[in-house]
C-alpha positions in Angstrom: 6.1 9.7 6.6 7.0 10.7 3.0 5.4 9.0 0.0 7.4 8.8 -3.6 5.3 6.9 -6.1 7.9 4.2 -8.3 4.6 2.7 -10.0 1.0 2.8 -10.7 -0.6 0.3 -12.9 -4.6 0.0 -13.6 -5.8 -3.5 -13.9 -9.2 -3.4 -15.7 -9.7 -7.1 -15.7 -9.1 -7.5 -11.8 -10.9 -3.8 -11.2 -7.8 -2.8 -9.2 -5.1 0.0 -9.1 -1.7 -1.7 -8.0 0.9 1.0 -7.0 4.4 0.5 -5.5 5.5 3.5 -3.1 8.8 4.4 -1.3 8.1 5.2 2.3 10.4 7.3 3.7 10.3 7.0 7.6 13.0 9.0 9.5 12.2 8.9 12.8 12.3 5.0 13.6 12.0 1.5 12.1 9.9 0.4 9.3 6.1 1.6 10.6 3.7 -1.4 10.4 0.9 -2.2 7.9 -2.0 -0.3 9.5 -0.1 2.5 9.9 1.0 2.5 6.2 -2.3 1.4 5.0 -4.0 4.7 6.7 -1.2 6.8 5.8 -1.5 5.6 2.2 -5.2 5.9 1.8 -5.0 9.7 3.3 -2.5 10.4 0.8 -4.5 9.1 -2.2 -7.7 10.1 -1.0 -8.9 6.3 -1.1 -11.1 4.2 1.5 -9.1 2.4 3.9 -11.2 -0.7 3.6 -10.5 -0.9 -0.2 -6.6 -0.4 0.2 -4.3 -3.4 1.0 -0.9 -4.0 1.8 0.6 -6.7 -0.3 4.4 -6.6 0.6 6.6 -4.0 2.9 10.1 -4.3 2.2 12.7 -2.3 4.2 16.8 -2.5 4.1 19.0 -2.8 7.4 20.0 0.8 8.0 18.2 2.2 5.7 15.1 5.2 6.8 13.0 3.8 3.7 11.0 1.1 2.7 9.2 0.0 -0.5 5.8 -1.1 -0.3 3.3 -2.7 -2.7 -0.3 -2.4 -2.3 -3.7 -2.6 -4.1 -6.7 -0.5 -4.1 -9.9 -2.5 -5.0 -13.1 -0.9 -6.2 -14.8 -2.6 -3.4 -14.4 -4.6 -0.5 -16.6 -7.0 -1.5 -14.4 -7.5 -4.8 -11.1 -7.6 -2.9 -12.6 -10.6 -0.7 -13.1 -12.5 -3.6 -10.0 -12.0 -4.8 -7.2 -11.8 -2.0 -6.5 -14.7 0.0 -7.5 -14.8 3.7 -4.8 -14.4 6.2 
């Protein structure tokens, strides 16, 4: 997988970083959220437990997907803000 940063925004009110990334996955279909989460955490040098994948959007026949993610300062803070699912 390869990544290309599309948008990055710091949100000091909610103490998080909001990112939008294009992920190229040339060998196979769209990767699952866990694989994307682990890959982004290693690329961004963040803790995987503080990174949350909000949305993954792929186009039919394309070898890339757009991913929205949020990186919180702590797991506890994310638990207060994000809904349980």
